[in-house]
mmCIF entry with sequence, helices, sheets and N, C-alpha, C, O atoms, coordinates in Angstrom:
data_MODEL
# 
_entry.id   MODEL 
# 
_entity.id                         1 
_entity.type                       polymer 
_entity.pdbx_number_of_molecules   1 
# 
_entity_poly.entity_id                      1 
_entity_poly.type                           'polypeptide(L)' 
_entity_poly.nstd_linkage                   no 
_entity_poly.nstd_monomer                   no 
_entity_poly.pdbx_seq_one_letter_code       
;(UNK)(UNK)(UNK)(UNK)(UNK)(UNK)(UNK)(UNK)(UNK)(UNK)(UNK)(UNK)(UNK)(UNK)(UNK)(UNK)
(UNK)(UNK)(UNK)(UNK)(UNK)(UNK)(UNK)(UNK)(UNK)(UNK)(UNK)(UNK)(UNK)(UNK)
;
_entity_poly.pdbx_seq_one_letter_code_can   XXXXXXXXXXXXXXXXXXXXXXXXXXXXXX 
_entity_poly.pdbx_strand_id                 A 
# 
loop_
_entity_poly_seq.entity_id 
_entity_poly_seq.num 
_entity_poly_seq.mon_id 
_entity_poly_seq.hetero 
1 1  UNK n 
1 2  UNK n 
1 3  UNK n 
1 4  UNK n 
1 5  UNK n 
1 6  UNK n 
1 7  UNK n 
1 8  UNK n 
1 9  UNK n 
1 10 UNK n 
1 11 UNK n 
1 12 UNK n 
1 13 UNK n 
1 14 UNK n 
1 15 UNK n 
1 16 UNK n 
1 17 UNK n 
1 18 UNK n 
1 19 UNK n 
1 20 UNK n 
1 21 UNK n 
1 22 UNK n 
1 23 UNK n 
1 24 UNK n 
1 25 UNK n 
1 26 UNK n 
1 27 UNK n 
1 28 UNK n 
1 29 UNK n 
1 30 UNK n 
# 
_struct_asym.id          A 
_struct_asym.entity_id   1 
# 
_struct_conf.conf_type_id            HELX_P 
_struct_conf.id                      HELX_P1 
_struct_conf.pdbx_PDB_helix_id       AA1 
_struct_conf.beg_label_comp_id       UNK 
_struct_conf.beg_label_asym_id       A 
_struct_conf.beg_label_seq_id        2 
_struct_conf.pdbx_beg_PDB_ins_code   ? 
_struct_conf.end_label_comp_id       UNK 
_struct_conf.end_label_asym_id       A 
_struct_conf.end_label_seq_id        29 
_struct_conf.pdbx_end_PDB_ins_code   ? 
_struct_conf.beg_auth_comp_id        UNK 
_struct_conf.beg_auth_asym_id        A 
_struct_conf.beg_auth_seq_id         2 
_struct_conf.end_auth_comp_id        UNK 
_struct_conf.end_auth_asym_id        A 
_struct_conf.end_auth_seq_id         29 
_struct_conf.pdbx_PDB_helix_class    1 
_struct_conf.details                 ? 
_struct_conf.pdbx_PDB_helix_length   28 
# 
_struct_conf_type.id          HELX_P 
_struct_conf_type.criteria    ? 
_struct_conf_type.reference   ? 
# 
loop_
_atom_site.group_PDB 
_atom_site.id 
_atom_site.type_symbol 
_atom_site.label_atom_id 
_atom_site.label_alt_id 
_atom_site.label_comp_id 
_atom_site.label_asym_id 
_atom_site.label_entity_id 
_atom_site.label_seq_id 
_atom_site.pdbx_PDB_ins_code 
_atom_site.Cartn_x 
_atom_site.Cartn_y 
_atom_site.Cartn_z 
_atom_site.occupancy 
_atom_site.B_iso_or_equiv 
_atom_site.pdbx_formal_charge 
_atom_site.auth_seq_id 
_atom_site.auth_comp_id 
_atom_site.auth_asym_id 
_atom_site.auth_atom_id 
_atom_site.pdbx_PDB_model_num 
ATOM 1   N N  . UNK A 1 1  ? 58.699 80.997  73.824  1.00 0.00 ? 1  UNK A N  1 
ATOM 2   C CA . UNK A 1 1  ? 59.702 82.014  73.496  1.00 0.00 ? 1  UNK A CA 1 
ATOM 3   C C  . UNK A 1 1  ? 59.432 83.294  74.288  1.00 0.00 ? 1  UNK A C  1 
ATOM 4   O O  . UNK A 1 1  ? 60.363 83.943  74.764  1.00 0.00 ? 1  UNK A O  1 
ATOM 5   N N  . UNK A 1 2  ? 58.177 83.646  74.425  1.00 0.00 ? 2  UNK A N  1 
ATOM 6   C CA . UNK A 1 2  ? 57.836 84.864  75.147  1.00 0.00 ? 2  UNK A CA 1 
ATOM 7   C C  . UNK A 1 2  ? 58.207 84.736  76.624  1.00 0.00 ? 2  UNK A C  1 
ATOM 8   O O  . UNK A 1 2  ? 58.603 85.711  77.263  1.00 0.00 ? 2  UNK A O  1 
ATOM 9   N N  . UNK A 1 3  ? 58.074 83.532  77.152  1.00 0.00 ? 3  UNK A N  1 
ATOM 10  C CA . UNK A 1 3  ? 58.403 83.309  78.557  1.00 0.00 ? 3  UNK A CA 1 
ATOM 11  C C  . UNK A 1 3  ? 59.884 83.575  78.796  1.00 0.00 ? 3  UNK A C  1 
ATOM 12  O O  . UNK A 1 3  ? 60.251 84.223  79.777  1.00 0.00 ? 3  UNK A O  1 
ATOM 13  N N  . UNK A 1 4  ? 60.729 83.079  77.908  1.00 0.00 ? 4  UNK A N  1 
ATOM 14  C CA . UNK A 1 4  ? 62.174 83.296  78.050  1.00 0.00 ? 4  UNK A CA 1 
ATOM 15  C C  . UNK A 1 4  ? 62.488 84.784  77.931  1.00 0.00 ? 4  UNK A C  1 
ATOM 16  O O  . UNK A 1 4  ? 63.299 85.321  78.685  1.00 0.00 ? 4  UNK A O  1 
ATOM 17  N N  . UNK A 1 5  ? 61.846 85.431  76.989  1.00 0.00 ? 5  UNK A N  1 
ATOM 18  C CA . UNK A 1 5  ? 62.094 86.854  76.781  1.00 0.00 ? 5  UNK A CA 1 
ATOM 19  C C  . UNK A 1 5  ? 61.682 87.663  78.003  1.00 0.00 ? 5  UNK A C  1 
ATOM 20  O O  . UNK A 1 5  ? 62.422 88.545  78.437  1.00 0.00 ? 5  UNK A O  1 
ATOM 21  N N  . UNK A 1 6  ? 60.522 87.376  78.556  1.00 0.00 ? 6  UNK A N  1 
ATOM 22  C CA . UNK A 1 6  ? 60.054 88.104  79.742  1.00 0.00 ? 6  UNK A CA 1 
ATOM 23  C C  . UNK A 1 6  ? 60.957 87.813  80.935  1.00 0.00 ? 6  UNK A C  1 
ATOM 24  O O  . UNK A 1 6  ? 61.232 88.697  81.746  1.00 0.00 ? 6  UNK A O  1 
ATOM 25  N N  . UNK A 1 7  ? 61.413 86.573  81.036  1.00 0.00 ? 7  UNK A N  1 
ATOM 26  C CA . UNK A 1 7  ? 62.313 86.199  82.129  1.00 0.00 ? 7  UNK A CA 1 
ATOM 27  C C  . UNK A 1 7  ? 63.623 86.965  82.014  1.00 0.00 ? 7  UNK A C  1 
ATOM 28  O O  . UNK A 1 7  ? 64.156 87.448  83.014  1.00 0.00 ? 7  UNK A O  1 
ATOM 29  N N  . UNK A 1 8  ? 64.136 87.075  80.804  1.00 0.00 ? 8  UNK A N  1 
ATOM 30  C CA . UNK A 1 8  ? 65.383 87.802  80.571  1.00 0.00 ? 8  UNK A CA 1 
ATOM 31  C C  . UNK A 1 8  ? 65.227 89.266  80.964  1.00 0.00 ? 8  UNK A C  1 
ATOM 32  O O  . UNK A 1 8  ? 66.109 89.849  81.594  1.00 0.00 ? 8  UNK A O  1 
ATOM 33  N N  . UNK A 1 9  ? 64.107 89.844  80.588  1.00 0.00 ? 9  UNK A N  1 
ATOM 34  C CA . UNK A 1 9  ? 63.846 91.245  80.927  1.00 0.00 ? 9  UNK A CA 1 
ATOM 35  C C  . UNK A 1 9  ? 63.773 91.414  82.441  1.00 0.00 ? 9  UNK A C  1 
ATOM 36  O O  . UNK A 1 9  ? 64.295 92.379  82.998  1.00 0.00 ? 9  UNK A O  1 
ATOM 37  N N  . UNK A 1 10 ? 63.123 90.469  83.089  1.00 0.00 ? 10 UNK A N  1 
ATOM 38  C CA . UNK A 1 10 ? 62.981 90.545  84.543  1.00 0.00 ? 10 UNK A CA 1 
ATOM 39  C C  . UNK A 1 10 ? 64.348 90.501  85.224  1.00 0.00 ? 10 UNK A C  1 
ATOM 40  O O  . UNK A 1 10 ? 64.627 91.292  86.125  1.00 0.00 ? 10 UNK A O  1 
ATOM 41  N N  . UNK A 1 11 ? 65.186 89.581  84.792  1.00 0.00 ? 11 UNK A N  1 
ATOM 42  C CA . UNK A 1 11 ? 66.530 89.464  85.371  1.00 0.00 ? 11 UNK A CA 1 
ATOM 43  C C  . UNK A 1 11 ? 67.338 90.729  85.097  1.00 0.00 ? 11 UNK A C  1 
ATOM 44  O O  . UNK A 1 11 ? 68.047 91.228  85.971  1.00 0.00 ? 11 UNK A O  1 
ATOM 45  N N  . UNK A 1 12 ? 67.222 91.233  83.883  1.00 0.00 ? 12 UNK A N  1 
ATOM 46  C CA . UNK A 1 12 ? 67.950 92.442  83.506  1.00 0.00 ? 12 UNK A CA 1 
ATOM 47  C C  . UNK A 1 12 ? 67.497 93.620  84.376  1.00 0.00 ? 12 UNK A C  1 
ATOM 48  O O  . UNK A 1 12 ? 68.316 94.409  84.848  1.00 0.00 ? 12 UNK A O  1 
ATOM 49  N N  . UNK A 1 13 ? 66.197 93.721  84.574  1.00 0.00 ? 13 UNK A N  1 
ATOM 50  C CA . UNK A 1 13 ? 65.648 94.798  85.387  1.00 0.00 ? 13 UNK A CA 1 
ATOM 51  C C  . UNK A 1 13 ? 66.119 94.678  86.832  1.00 0.00 ? 13 UNK A C  1 
ATOM 52  O O  . UNK A 1 13 ? 66.451 95.678  87.469  1.00 0.00 ? 13 UNK A O  1 
ATOM 53  N N  . UNK A 1 14 ? 66.146 93.461  87.341  1.00 0.00 ? 14 UNK A N  1 
ATOM 54  C CA . UNK A 1 14 ? 66.585 93.222  88.713  1.00 0.00 ? 14 UNK A CA 1 
ATOM 55  C C  . UNK A 1 14 ? 68.041 93.627  88.876  1.00 0.00 ? 14 UNK A C  1 
ATOM 56  O O  . UNK A 1 14 ? 68.412 94.242  89.876  1.00 0.00 ? 14 UNK A O  1 
ATOM 57  N N  . UNK A 1 15 ? 68.854 93.287  87.905  1.00 0.00 ? 15 UNK A N  1 
ATOM 58  C CA . UNK A 1 15 ? 70.275 93.642  87.947  1.00 0.00 ? 15 UNK A CA 1 
ATOM 59  C C  . UNK A 1 15 ? 70.435 95.155  87.927  1.00 0.00 ? 15 UNK A C  1 
ATOM 60  O O  . UNK A 1 15 ? 71.228 95.710  88.687  1.00 0.00 ? 15 UNK A O  1 
ATOM 61  N N  . UNK A 1 16 ? 69.690 95.816  87.066  1.00 0.00 ? 16 UNK A N  1 
ATOM 62  C CA . UNK A 1 16 ? 69.735 97.270  86.970  1.00 0.00 ? 16 UNK A CA 1 
ATOM 63  C C  . UNK A 1 16 ? 69.274 97.913  88.273  1.00 0.00 ? 16 UNK A C  1 
ATOM 64  O O  . UNK A 1 16 ? 69.850 98.898  88.735  1.00 0.00 ? 16 UNK A O  1 
ATOM 65  N N  . UNK A 1 17 ? 68.234 97.344  88.852  1.00 0.00 ? 17 UNK A N  1 
ATOM 66  C CA . UNK A 1 17 ? 67.676 97.876  90.085  1.00 0.00 ? 17 UNK A CA 1 
ATOM 67  C C  . UNK A 1 17 ? 68.685 97.808  91.218  1.00 0.00 ? 17 UNK A C  1 
ATOM 68  O O  . UNK A 1 17 ? 68.854 98.779  91.956  1.00 0.00 ? 17 UNK A O  1 
ATOM 69  N N  . UNK A 1 18 ? 69.354 96.681  91.364  1.00 0.00 ? 18 UNK A N  1 
ATOM 70  C CA . UNK A 1 18 ? 70.346 96.519  92.428  1.00 0.00 ? 18 UNK A CA 1 
ATOM 71  C C  . UNK A 1 18 ? 71.515 97.474  92.209  1.00 0.00 ? 18 UNK A C  1 
ATOM 72  O O  . UNK A 1 18 ? 72.048 98.046  93.160  1.00 0.00 ? 18 UNK A O  1 
ATOM 73  N N  . UNK A 1 19 ? 71.906 97.640  90.951  1.00 0.00 ? 19 UNK A N  1 
ATOM 74  C CA . UNK A 1 19 ? 73.006 98.546  90.643  1.00 0.00 ? 19 UNK A CA 1 
ATOM 75  C C  . UNK A 1 19 ? 72.618 99.973  91.018  1.00 0.00 ? 19 UNK A C  1 
ATOM 76  O O  . UNK A 1 19 ? 73.401 100.700 91.629  1.00 0.00 ? 19 UNK A O  1 
ATOM 77  N N  . UNK A 1 20 ? 71.410 100.360 90.650  1.00 0.00 ? 20 UNK A N  1 
ATOM 78  C CA . UNK A 1 20 ? 70.921 101.697 90.950  1.00 0.00 ? 20 UNK A CA 1 
ATOM 79  C C  . UNK A 1 20 ? 70.818 101.906 92.460  1.00 0.00 ? 20 UNK A C  1 
ATOM 80  O O  . UNK A 1 20 ? 71.124 102.984 92.969  1.00 0.00 ? 20 UNK A O  1 
ATOM 81  N N  . UNK A 1 21 ? 70.388 100.875 93.162  1.00 0.00 ? 21 UNK A N  1 
ATOM 82  C CA . UNK A 1 21 ? 70.258 100.959 94.613  1.00 0.00 ? 21 UNK A CA 1 
ATOM 83  C C  . UNK A 1 21 ? 71.602 101.182 95.273  1.00 0.00 ? 21 UNK A C  1 
ATOM 84  O O  . UNK A 1 21 ? 71.718 102.000 96.185  1.00 0.00 ? 21 UNK A O  1 
ATOM 85  N N  . UNK A 1 22 ? 72.617 100.466 94.824  1.00 0.00 ? 22 UNK A N  1 
ATOM 86  C CA . UNK A 1 22 ? 73.952 100.606 95.402  1.00 0.00 ? 22 UNK A CA 1 
ATOM 87  C C  . UNK A 1 22 ? 74.488 102.014 95.153  1.00 0.00 ? 22 UNK A C  1 
ATOM 88  O O  . UNK A 1 22 ? 75.105 102.619 96.030  1.00 0.00 ? 22 UNK A O  1 
ATOM 89  N N  . UNK A 1 23 ? 74.247 102.526 93.951  1.00 0.00 ? 23 UNK A N  1 
ATOM 90  C CA . UNK A 1 23 ? 74.703 103.882 93.625  1.00 0.00 ? 23 UNK A CA 1 
ATOM 91  C C  . UNK A 1 23 ? 73.975 104.901 94.496  1.00 0.00 ? 23 UNK A C  1 
ATOM 92  O O  . UNK A 1 23 ? 74.583 105.842 95.005  1.00 0.00 ? 23 UNK A O  1 
ATOM 93  N N  . UNK A 1 24 ? 72.683 104.708 94.662  1.00 0.00 ? 24 UNK A N  1 
ATOM 94  C CA . UNK A 1 24 ? 71.883 105.628 95.465  1.00 0.00 ? 24 UNK A CA 1 
ATOM 95  C C  . UNK A 1 24 ? 72.349 105.620 96.917  1.00 0.00 ? 24 UNK A C  1 
ATOM 96  O O  . UNK A 1 24 ? 72.464 106.674 97.542  1.00 0.00 ? 24 UNK A O  1 
ATOM 97  N N  . UNK A 1 25 ? 72.614 104.446 97.445  1.00 0.00 ? 25 UNK A N  1 
ATOM 98  C CA . UNK A 1 25 ? 73.065 104.341 98.834  1.00 0.00 ? 25 UNK A CA 1 
ATOM 99  C C  . UNK A 1 25 ? 74.420 105.021 98.995  1.00 0.00 ? 25 UNK A C  1 
ATOM 100 O O  . UNK A 1 25 ? 74.689 105.632 100.029 1.00 0.00 ? 25 UNK A O  1 
ATOM 101 N N  . UNK A 1 26 ? 75.264 104.921 97.989  1.00 0.00 ? 26 UNK A N  1 
ATOM 102 C CA . UNK A 1 26 ? 76.570 105.580 98.050  1.00 0.00 ? 26 UNK A CA 1 
ATOM 103 C C  . UNK A 1 26 ? 76.388 107.093 98.088  1.00 0.00 ? 26 UNK A C  1 
ATOM 104 O O  . UNK A 1 26 ? 77.068 107.798 98.833  1.00 0.00 ? 26 UNK A O  1 
ATOM 105 N N  . UNK A 1 27 ? 75.465 107.569 97.280  1.00 0.00 ? 27 UNK A N  1 
ATOM 106 C CA . UNK A 1 27 ? 75.219 109.005 97.223  1.00 0.00 ? 27 UNK A CA 1 
ATOM 107 C C  . UNK A 1 27 ? 74.657 109.519 98.544  1.00 0.00 ? 27 UNK A C  1 
ATOM 108 O O  . UNK A 1 27 ? 75.028 110.598 99.006  1.00 0.00 ? 27 UNK A O  1 
ATOM 109 N N  . UNK A 1 28 ? 73.781 108.758 99.136  1.00 0.00 ? 28 UNK A N  1 
ATOM 110 C CA . UNK A 1 28 ? 73.157 109.199 100.384 1.00 0.00 ? 28 UNK A CA 1 
ATOM 111 C C  . UNK A 1 28 ? 74.144 109.134 101.541 1.00 0.00 ? 28 UNK A C  1 
ATOM 112 O O  . UNK A 1 28 ? 73.987 109.847 102.532 1.00 0.00 ? 28 UNK A O  1 
ATOM 113 N N  . UNK A 1 29 ? 75.149 108.292 101.423 1.00 0.00 ? 29 UNK A N  1 
ATOM 114 C CA . UNK A 1 29 ? 76.144 108.176 102.492 1.00 0.00 ? 29 UNK A CA 1 
ATOM 115 C C  . UNK A 1 29 ? 77.009 109.426 102.572 1.00 0.00 ? 29 UNK A C  1 
ATOM 116 O O  . UNK A 1 29 ? 77.341 109.877 103.668 1.00 0.00 ? 29 UNK A O  1 
ATOM 117 N N  . UNK A 1 30 ? 77.379 109.994 101.421 1.00 0.00 ? 30 UNK A N  1 
ATOM 118 C CA . UNK A 1 30 ? 78.253 111.162 101.412 1.00 0.00 ? 30 UNK A CA 1 
ATOM 119 C C  . UNK A 1 30 ? 77.503 112.413 101.834 1.00 0.00 ? 30 UNK A C  1 
ATOM 120 O O  . UNK A 1 30 ? 78.087 113.495 101.883 1.00 0.00 ? 30 UNK A O  1 
# 
């Protein structure tokens, strides 16, 4: 159960990270 939970957190973090990266790149472009 802990493995699934940690995996879910990892995927969630990765998704958040990519989203944040795209926003940051947009900001730096302007």
